[in-house]
Each structure stands twice: as C-alpha cells, then as structure tokens.
TIDO-397381 format. One record per residue (C-alpha): x, y, z; residue in three letters. Coordinates in steps of 0.2 Angstrom, whole numbers, padded with zeros to 4 digits, always signed. Layout:
% residues N
XYZALA
...
END
This chain:
% residues 587
-0015-0080+0125MET
-0009-0064+0129MET
+0008-0061+0133SER
+0015-0051+0149TRP
+0014-0033+0149GLY
+0001-0034+0132GLU
-0016-0028+0134ILE
-0032-0031+0125MET
-0038-0015+0115LEU
-0052-0021+0105VAL
-0060-0039+0108SER
-0074-0041+0090CYS
-0084-0054+0091THR
-0097-0063+0079GLU
-0095-0049+0069LEU
-0105-0048+0051THR
-0107-0035+0039LYS
-0120-0036+0024TYR
-0118-0021+0008HIS
-0136-0024+0003GLY
-0135-0045-0001ASP
-0118-0045-0002GLN
-0109-0050+0014CYS
-0092-0041+0017ILE
-0088-0050+0035LEU
-0097-0066+0038ASP
-0096-0070+0058HIS
-0076-0066+0060VAL
-0067-0065+0077GLU
-0053-0052+0077LEU
-0043-0046+0094HIS
-0033-0031+0094ILE
-0019-0028+0108GLU
-0007-0016+0114ASN
+0007-0019+0105LYS
+0002-0027+0089ASP
+0005-0017+0073LYS
-0006-0025+0058ILE
-0007-0025+0041GLY
-0022-0029+0035LEU
-0024-0036+0017VAL
-0036-0041+0005GLY
-0042-0039-0016VAL
-0054-0023-0018ASN
-0069-0023-0011GLY
-0066-0036+0002THR
-0072-0024+0017GLY
-0056-0019+0024LYS
-0061+0001+0022SER
-0077-0006+0031THR
-0069-0015+0045LEU
-0055+0000+0050LEU
-0073+0011+0052LYS
-0083-0002+0062ILE
-0069-0003+0074ILE
-0067+0017+0074THR
-0090+0015+0077GLY
-0090+0028+0059LYS
-0103+0008+0055GLU
-0112-0001+0063ASP
-0116-0020+0062CYS
-0119-0038+0071GLN
-0109-0044+0083GLY
-0100-0040+0100LYS
-0089-0026+0102MET
-0077-0023+0116ILE
-0067-0007+0118TYR
-0052-0005+0135GLN
-0059+0007+0145LYS
-0057+0027+0141ASP
-0046+0018+0125ILE
-0044+0032+0114ARG
-0043+0029+0094ILE
-0034+0040+0081ASN
-0041+0036+0063TYR
-0033+0042+0045LEU
-0048+0039+0032PRO
-0045+0037+0014GLN
-0053+0051+0011GLN
-0054+0065+0026PRO
-0068+0080+0029VAL
-0065+0095+0036TYR
-0073+0113+0037ASP
-0068+0121+0022LYS
-0070+0138+0030ASN
-0057+0134+0045ASP
-0038+0135+0043THR
-0027+0123+0045ILE
-0021+0130+0065MET
-0041+0129+0067GLU
-0043+0114+0062THR
-0030+0110+0073LEU
-0035+0117+0088GLN
-0052+0108+0087LYS
-0043+0092+0081GLU
-0032+0094+0095ILE
-0037+0107+0110PRO
-0022+0104+0120ASP
-0008+0105+0103VAL
+0008+0107+0104ASN
+0012+0120+0089VAL
+0031+0116+0090PHE
+0026+0098+0088GLU
+0014+0097+0075ILE
+0023+0111+0062LYS
+0038+0099+0063ALA
+0026+0086+0057SER
+0017+0094+0048LEU
+0034+0101+0038GLY
+0042+0082+0036LYS
+0023+0079+0026LEU
+0027+0095+0014GLY
+0012+0107+0024ILE
+0020+0127+0028TYR
+0005+0139+0028ASP
-0005+0135+0042LEU
-0015+0147+0038ASP
-0021+0141+0023GLU
-0039+0136+0023LYS
-0045+0118+0021THR
-0056+0121+0007GLY
-0041+0127-0004HIS
-0030+0113-0002LEU
-0030+0098-0013SER
-0034+0080-0009GLY
-0019+0076-0006GLY
-0012+0091+0005GLN
-0029+0087+0015LEU
-0024+0068+0017LYS
-0005+0074+0025ARG
-0015+0086+0037VAL
-0026+0070+0043ALA
-0011+0060+0044LEU
-0001+0072+0055ALA
-0014+0075+0066ILE
-0014+0055+0068ALA
-0001+0057+0071LEU
+0003+0071+0084VAL
-0014+0066+0095LYS
-0010+0055+0109SER
-0019+0040+0108CYS
-0018+0021+0113ASP
-0024+0014+0096LEU
-0018+0021+0079LEU
-0029+0017+0063ILE
-0021+0021+0045LEU
-0031+0019+0031ASP
-0019+0019+0013GLU
-0007+0030+0023PRO
+0006+0031+0010THR
-0007+0038-0002ASN
-0002+0057-0012HIS
+0017+0056+0000LEU
+0032+0056-0010ASP
+0045+0044-0004ASN
+0055+0056+0006THR
+0039+0058+0019MET
+0037+0037+0015ILE
+0055+0036+0021ASP
+0048+0046+0037TYR
+0034+0038+0042LEU
+0041+0021+0040GLU
+0053+0026+0054LYS
+0041+0035+0063TYR
+0029+0019+0063LEU
+0045+0006+0065MET
+0047+0016+0082LYS
+0030+0017+0085TRP
+0026+0006+0104ASN
+0007+0006+0104LYS
-0007-0001+0094GLY
-0009+0000+0077LEU
-0017-0007+0061ILE
-0017-0001+0045MET
-0026-0004+0027VAL
-0010-0003+0014THR
-0001-0009-0002HIS
+0015-0003+0001ASP
+0023-0020+0003ARG
+0041-0013+0012TYR
+0029-0006+0023PHE
+0019-0023+0029LEU
+0039-0028+0027GLU
+0047-0018+0038ARG
+0032-0012+0050VAL
+0019-0024+0054VAL
+0021-0041+0064ASN
+0003-0044+0063ARG
-0007-0048+0044ILE
-0024-0053+0045ILE
-0033-0053+0026GLU
-0050-0053+0023ILE
-0057-0067+0011ASP
-0074-0068+0005HIS
-0082-0064+0021GLY
-0066-0072+0031HIS
-0051-0065+0039ILE
-0035-0076+0038TYR
-0021-0071+0054LYS
-0005-0072+0052TYR
+0008-0070+0064GLU
+0021-0063+0051ALA
+0028-0049+0040ASN
+0024-0048+0022TYR
+0037-0063+0015SER
+0033-0074+0029LYS
+0014-0070+0027TYR
+0016-0075+0008LEU
+0024-0093+0013GLN
+0010-0095+0028LEU
-0004-0090+0014LYS
+0000-0103+0000GLN
+0004-0117+0014GLN
-0015-0112+0018ARG
-0022-0113+0001LEU
-0012-0130-0003GLU
-0021-0137+0014ASN
-0038-0130+0010GLN
-0037-0137-0010LEU
-0033-0151-0003HIS
-0048-0153+0010SER
-0059-0147-0003ASP
-0053-0161-0015HIS
-0057-0176-0002LYS
-0074-0167+0004ARG
-0079-0169-0014ARG
-0073-0186-0016GLN
-0080-0191-0001PHE
-0096-0182-0008LEU
-0095-0191-0021LYS
-0096-0211-0015LYS
-0108-0206-0003GLU
-0121-0198-0018LEU
-0118-0214-0025GLU
-0125-0224-0009TRP
-0140-0212-0007VAL
-0144-0215-0025ARG
-0142-0233-0023ALA
-0160-0231-0011GLY
-0153-0237+0004VAL
-0165-0236+0017GLN
-0163-0223+0031ALA
-0169-0235+0045ARG
-0155-0239+0055THR
-0147-0227+0067THR
-0130-0230+0055LYS
-0140-0227+0040SER
-0147-0210+0048LYS
-0131-0205+0055ASP
-0124-0206+0039ARG
-0138-0198+0027LEU
-0135-0186+0043GLN
-0116-0181+0038ARG
-0120-0182+0020PHE
-0134-0167+0020GLU
-0121-0158+0033GLN
-0106-0162+0020LEU
-0117-0155+0006SER
-0119-0139+0016GLN
-0102-0134+0016ILE
-0097-0120+0000LYS
-0084-0126-0010ASP
-0068-0117-0007MET
-0070-0100-0015GLU
-0055-0093-0029VAL
-0051-0075-0033ASN
-0053-0070-0048GLY
-0035-0065-0057GLN
-0035-0051-0070ILE
-0028-0058-0087GLU
-0018-0043-0093LEU
-0017-0039-0115ILE
-0002-0045-0119HIS
+0001-0037-0138THR
+0009-0021-0143MET
+0014-0013-0159SER
+0031-0011-0166ARG
+0044+0001-0161LEU
+0057+0004-0171GLY
+0076+0010-0166LYS
+0071+0030-0166LYS
+0063+0032-0149THR
+0062+0046-0138ILE
+0077+0060-0137GLU
+0074+0071-0124LEU
+0088+0089-0130VAL
+0091+0102-0117HIS
+0074+0100-0108LEU
+0070+0115-0097SER
+0053+0116-0090LYS
+0046+0132-0073SER
+0029+0131-0069MET
+0020+0148-0059GLN
+0038+0158-0061GLN
+0046+0143-0051LYS
+0061+0133-0061LYS
+0057+0112-0063LEU
+0072+0109-0070PHE
+0085+0114-0084ASP
+0096+0108-0097ASP
+0092+0086-0098PHE
+0094+0078-0112SER
+0093+0059-0114TYR
+0090+0049-0127MET
+0080+0031-0121PHE
+0083+0014-0127LYS
+0071+0003-0134GLN
+0069-0008-0118HIS
+0071+0008-0105ASP
+0061+0005-0088ARG
+0065+0021-0080ILE
+0055+0028-0062GLY
+0054+0044-0060VAL
+0059+0052-0042LEU
+0057+0069-0034GLY
+0049+0077-0018ASP
+0033+0084-0021ASN
+0031+0099-0033GLY
+0047+0095-0041THR
+0041+0091-0056GLY
+0037+0073-0061LYS
+0019+0074-0069THR
+0026+0088-0079THR
+0040+0078-0084LEU
+0029+0065-0090LEU
+0015+0076-0099ASN
+0032+0085-0108LEU
+0038+0068-0114ILE
+0020+0062-0121THR
+0015+0080-0129GLY
+0003+0085-0116GLU
+0017+0103-0110LEU
+0028+0109-0124LYS
+0046+0115-0114PRO
+0051+0130-0111ASP
+0071+0127-0120HIS
+0073+0114-0128GLY
+0064+0099-0137GLU
+0056+0082-0138VAL
+0059+0070-0152ILE
+0048+0057-0155ILE
+0050+0043-0166GLY
+0038+0040-0180ASP
+0034+0022-0172THR
+0032+0027-0152VAL
+0013+0024-0147ARG
+0010+0033-0129PHE
+0000+0024-0116GLY
-0002+0035-0104TYR
-0008+0030-0088PHE
-0013+0046-0075LYS
-0016+0047-0059GLN
-0034+0053-0057GLY
-0048+0046-0065HIS
-0051+0064-0072ASP
-0051+0056-0092ASP
-0066+0045-0086LEU
-0084+0049-0093PRO
-0092+0046-0078MET
-0111+0047-0084ASN
-0104+0031-0094LYS
-0107+0014-0096ARG
-0092+0001-0091VAL
-0095-0008-0108ILE
-0099+0007-0118ASP
-0082+0013-0110TYR
-0074+0000-0119ILE
-0083-0002-0136ARG
-0078+0014-0139ASP
-0062+0009-0142ILE
-0066-0008-0150SER
-0081-0023-0149ASN
-0071-0035-0159ASP
-0051-0034-0152PHE
-0040-0048-0160ALA
-0025-0053-0148ILE
-0015-0069-0149GLN
-0027-0076-0165GLY
-0040-0075-0154GLU
-0056-0061-0157ARG
-0062-0054-0142LEU
-0077-0043-0139SER
-0078-0028-0126ALA
-0088-0042-0113LYS
-0074-0053-0115ASP
-0063-0040-0113MET
-0070-0034-0097LEU
-0072-0052-0090GLU
-0053-0052-0092ARG
-0051-0038-0080PHE
-0065-0046-0067LEU
-0078-0035-0073PHE
-0095-0047-0071ASP
-0110-0044-0081ALA
-0116-0036-0067LYS
-0102-0022-0066LEU
-0103-0020-0086GLN
-0120-0011-0086HIS
-0115-0003-0072THR
-0110+0018-0073LEU
-0093+0022-0071ILE
-0099+0033-0058SER
-0101+0019-0046ARG
-0088+0010-0048LEU
-0074+0008-0033SER
-0057+0020-0035GLY
-0048+0003-0039GLY
-0060-0003-0050GLU
-0061+0012-0060LYS
-0040+0013-0060ARG
-0041-0005-0067ARG
-0055-0001-0080LEU
-0045+0013-0085TYR
-0029+0002-0088LEU
-0037-0011-0097LEU
-0042+0004-0111ARG
-0023+0011-0112ILE
-0018-0008-0114LEU
-0034-0009-0128MET
-0025+0005-0138MET
-0008-0007-0139MET
+0007+0007-0134PRO
+0024+0005-0134ASN
+0029+0017-0123VAL
+0022+0014-0105LEU
+0019+0029-0095VAL
+0012+0027-0079LEU
+0008+0039-0066ASP
+0005+0033-0050GLU
-0001+0016-0055PRO
-0002+0006-0039THR
-0013+0020-0032ASN
-0030+0011-0026ASP
-0024-0008-0035LEU
-0023-0020-0020ASP
-0008-0031-0021ILE
-0015-0045-0028GLU
-0018-0035-0045THR
-0001-0026-0042LEU
+0009-0042-0045THR
-0003-0047-0058VAL
+0000-0030-0067LEU
+0022-0031-0062GLU
+0022-0048-0068ASP
+0015-0039-0084TYR
+0027-0027-0086LEU
+0044-0040-0085ASP
+0038-0048-0102ASP
+0034-0030-0109PHE
+0043-0027-0125ALA
+0043-0008-0124GLY
+0049+0008-0115ILE
+0041+0011-0095ILE
+0044+0028-0090ILE
+0034+0025-0074THR
+0030+0039-0058VAL
+0028+0030-0042SER
+0028+0031-0021HIS
+0028+0011-0022ASP
+0047+0007-0018ARG
+0044-0013-0020TYR
+0034-0005-0036PHE
+0051+0003-0042LEU
+0064-0009-0036ASP
+0053-0022-0046ARG
+0051-0013-0061ILE
+0062-0002-0066CYS
+0084-0007-0072ASP
+0085+0017-0071GLY
+0080+0031-0062LEU
+0078+0049-0066PHE
+0080+0059-0049ILE
+0074+0077-0048ILE
+0082+0086-0036GLN
+0087+0105-0033ASP
+0080+0109-0052GLN
+0089+0098-0060GLN
+0086+0080-0067ILE
+0099+0064-0063ARG
+0099+0050-0073TYR
+0108+0034-0061VAL
+0106+0015-0066ASN
+0098+0006-0054GLY
+0081+0004-0045GLY
+0075+0013-0029TYR
+0084+0001-0016SER
+0102+0003-0023LEU
+0099+0022-0024ASN
+0093+0026-0007LEU
+0109+0038-0004ASP
+0103+0046-0021THR
+0088+0053-0015THR
+0091+0061+0001SER
+0094+0080+0002LYS
+0106+0079+0016LYS
+0119+0070+0006GLN
+0136+0080+0002LYS
+0142+0072-0011GLU
+0129+0073-0028LYS
+0129+0056-0039ILE
+0139+0053-0054SER
+0131+0052-0070ASP
+0141+0037-0073ARG
+0131+0018-0073PRO
+0135+0010-0057ILE
+0146-0004-0062ARG
+0136-0022-0057LYS
+0149-0031-0052ASN
+0158-0021-0040ARG
+0175-0029-0029THR
+0167-0019-0013GLN
+0154-0024-0004LYS
+0144-0017+0012ILE
+0146-0028+0025GLN
+0142-0027+0042MET
+0156-0028+0057SER
+0160-0042+0068TYR
+0152-0033+0078HIS
+0136-0025+0073GLU
+0129-0042+0066LYS
+0133-0046+0086LYS
+0121-0031+0090GLU
+0109-0033+0076PHE
+0106-0051+0084ALA
+0102-0044+0103THR
+0095-0027+0099ILE
+0077-0031+0099GLU
+0079-0038+0114ASP
+0086-0025+0119ASP
+0072-0013+0117ILE
+0060-0025+0123ARG
+0068-0023+0141LYS
+0070-0007+0141LEU
+0051-0004+0137GLU
+0047-0017+0149GLN
+0057-0006+0162LYS
+0050+0011+0156ILE
+0032+0001+0160GLU
+0036-0005+0176GLU
+0043+0011+0182LEU
+0027+0020+0177GLU
+0017+0007+0186LYS
+0028+0010+0202GLN
+0023+0030+0199MET
+0002+0024+0197ASN
+0004+0016+0215ASP
+0014+0026+0223THR
+0007+0046+0231GLY
+0025+0051+0239ASP
+0029+0065+0228PHE
+0048+0062+0231GLN
+0049+0044+0225GLU
+0037+0049+0213ILE
+0051+0062+0203SER
+0065+0049+0210ARG
+0055+0037+0197LEU
+0052+0052+0183THR
+0072+0055+0183ARG
+0075+0035+0183SER
+0060+0032+0166ARG
+0068+0048+0157ASP
+0084+0040+0157GLU
+0079+0024+0151ILE
+0068+0033+0140GLN
+0086+0039+0133GLN
+0093+0024+0131GLN
+0078+0018+0122LEU
+0078+0032+0110ASP
+0094+0030+0104GLU
+0095+0009+0104LYS
+0079+0014+0092ASN
+0089+0026+0082GLU
+0102+0013+0082ARG
+0092-0001+0076PHE
+0087+0008+0062LEU
+0102+0013+0058TYR
+0106-0007+0057LEU
+0089-0012+0049LEU
+0094+0001+0035GLU
+0113-0008+0034LEU
+0107-0024+0033GLN
+0092-0017+0017ASP
+0107-0011+0007LYS
+0117-0028+0011ILE
+0103-0039+0004ASP
+0100-0030-0011ASN
+0117-0029-0016GLN
END
C-alpha cells in the first residue's frame, strides 16, 4: 500500500518474456512509485537489461503495462547510439530541445567531457556513455532508468554520481554491480532469479540478510515437499484404488505437487587455486617516467614490490593508470627509468576489453589452446571440465566467442589467464560486466592468492576488499599510501590542500574520528527533517496548482524557494554526516 505523497509511476502485471525457448521473465509483477530508488540485481543473463528495456518500451513482452499519465522517462542504455556526424552540442540539442547550456556543460565537466564541438563518431565507448549519462541526469523526468551507470567512470566521477543520486527525489531504477551504490543510494532491491523476481525493502547489506533467509526457507520448504512426495508415491504405488472422494483428492494433490519444480540453485564458478612459485626477487620500478602524446603522465616513481603486495591504482581518467600496468608488464617502455623483473615472475594480465579474444573461434578451442589436460591439486582436468567449472555448459562450449554476452567473455578471458598459472595478477577494471555473485567468488579467490595483485578498478568495494596499499596518480606524480579506498578518501580529492605523507599510516591510531554529541543527535533525525521539508514543498506546489490568483502564486513561490534552500542545505549536511559515519565505520 502506498504511503502519503507517493504516486505510482509504472505498474507491470503478468509480465512474460522469452529469448528463444528460454523464459527470461515468468508472469512477473512489478510496481514503481515516485519515491522508489531501486537496485536491480541478478547473475549475468537473467534479464536485468531486458527488464529495463521493457519498462522504457524498447522491447515488447506479454502482460500488462500501465504508466502514469504523461510520464517522462530518461533511460541510460549500456551502449548508447547517436548520429556519428553530430557534434556533442548538436546531440544535446536533439535530446534536450530546451537545453540549459550552462547546466549541461557543468554536468559534462563533472564527467570529464569538455569539447562540445567534438563529433560523437570520434568519441570512445566510455566517452559516449558519459555524454549519455549527462543527458539522462539533466533532462527533466519522472523516472530515471540507468543500466550500469558507473562503467567508464573514474572514482572522482563515481563519487559525484553517488552524491547526485542520493539527493535524487524522483523515481529511480538501475542495474549496477557497484555495491556501495546499492548500500548508500537505493531503498529497494529487486532480484531476478530463474525468471522470477524477489523484492526487498532494503539496501545492499540488509538485502544479503533477507536473501539468505529466503533461500533457507525455500530449501526447507523444498525438502518438506520432496519428503511428502516420497510418502505419497509409496501410497500411489501400493495400488490404492481412487474410488472414494478422499482418494481422488489425494491423487489430485499428489499430481499438483509433482508438477512443482524443485528449487533451482545458480551454479557457482570454481576458480583454479594454482600458481607458479614466486621467488624473493619480484618487480622493481626504478625512477619511472612516462609521457603519451606529449603529455607527461608521471615522473620519477620508484617502488619495490613485496611478495604478497595487493596494490590498487587510483587516478582520474587519462592520468595513466592503464599505461602504468602496461609498463609493469613490459607491453610499453618507459621514457626514463626501468622496470626490473625477477626471474620467477609470471604475469597474468586481465585487460579491460575483449580485444585479445579471437571472436571467430569456438569457446572450447580457445581453452584447448592452453591445455586439454590440466593438472590441478592432484586432479587432471580437460578443457571441457575447466569450462564447466566456469559455468560454460556443453552448448556454450561449442559457441563462437563473438556470440557470448559481455559477462561471459570476461569469464572466459579470466579462465584462460588463471590457466597460465600466474604468480603476479595484473587486473585492469576486472569488475566490468561481472555480476555480483561472480565478483564475490573472484574476491574470495584473490583473498587466498599467494602472489602479487596489482589492480586498476573503479569498484570501491572491490578496492576495499582486496587492496592493502594504493598507487595514487595525481598532478603528474605517483604516490604510494597504505590502506584501501575508504581509508584514503581524502587523498584522492584534488581539492585537498595538504599532500599525504609517503610514510605508512599506522594501523593502531591513538586518535579516532568521532561524531560530537550534537552531530549524533542531528544524524538521528536529519532524514525525517528532509522528508518533512519535501512534504512542505509538495503541499506548496499543490496549492500553487489549485489557485489562479497571481499574487498568491507569487507568495507561495517565495515560500517554496525558501524551503527548497533549506532542503538543499539539509541534503548537503546529510551527505557530510554520511561520509563522516563511513570514515568512523572503516577505522
């Protein structure tokens, strides 16, 4: 039941969708209200993007769709398409006829796009996605639909987008694997699993608890049903004649229960726990300097990797993160300095895209090229066995790589790299296109990896989980700091006046960050205060719509603007207190 002030934006009932003979959505019911901030989750291939396209009307389906009258929907697809001959400015004018140039320039600037005369045909996929994101954010709408909005954004941009969406006060539904987004932005999570959807009034951490309860309850019910069927089957086989009403009812009940499918459990990747020995001499960077296209990226950086280092690489887009990985792995040469590689070092380089994949080769042949008789933990596995561990069934194994989804290509690429038995894993945006379940398995594997890990990632949760040190590329310099992403939030900000010391941060600090008594009191009530101000604005806007008196409208407008200013200040204060609480939690 909707609470006061809430409006239904979209209502879907009996929603059914097939891809070939596979049922993606099976008689699904979904309602989106104007205060909903929904995170859509599920393993790769379950139909998350398909559901977003159905809501926007870009894909058809069976079932009933009802929309609020005159609803305005903004949609960010995974891969936006615009006229290649149009400039960015011409694209904006087509997409937003009443475009506010100042506002859209500010939004594009936050996302690293500055030249509005550049033709969209000259933009990379990442730049095109950021243009589309700016359009989706600036264009007026009632419902904002985002498909993987953090892909191709650096950490500074992601922080900006997160704060923007936290203040968003209209309908929002998005597919994202960014678990901090799901924790801090959304108030509902909808999971797609084997054609069904499960709804949780929760952020990410609460969703994990509720999902675990659901699975345990389902397994218990499934077990009870199978035990009951076993007894009923014995009764049926005993030859009891269905002559009485009681016997007929019992047989009918047995038939109905027999037709219920057993609970389907998603398969889970089994990663390969093997690596070659890494000696004491690892990798040494000596006075490293590099420029690209006459632009200096970084200068005079030295570092000696320890045997169990887990290093995250942070920096804005274009600062040289991938270039640094290419220097370390020997794919590029430095302008000055050198990279000294130990004799036992064996790299596994997981690159950003799928450029290295032979698209016209079958999946199984791609893995057979490495080995069809792989020895692991005393067991010998064929290419078929290895692929099954990575959730490639017989049908997928004989499919051309070009026909795989983005997530499946990434999974295949990861399998091949691990089969090469590396002792230094170099990961460039490893979380792109991977669902949360696969990410969790990968993180568990990396926890036990005995070698060196060097990773570029925009996934803040991943960096916090994996890394114990960071290379921060900023102002044409690289600095090393101890700790993961959250412990070094301030060091990644360009606005910070003082540079962080190169000395390691002590783990046991005597001084802890704390909220004052008044801040704690304010934090406990600020969300209620924000809701009350939003309600006042809605009431004033309703009064403005109901009156024709110009002077009264003018008075109400002034009152609304005053309250809007109070609301903006409260929202800014709320963001500050949230960040403060995060720092306290991560001490």
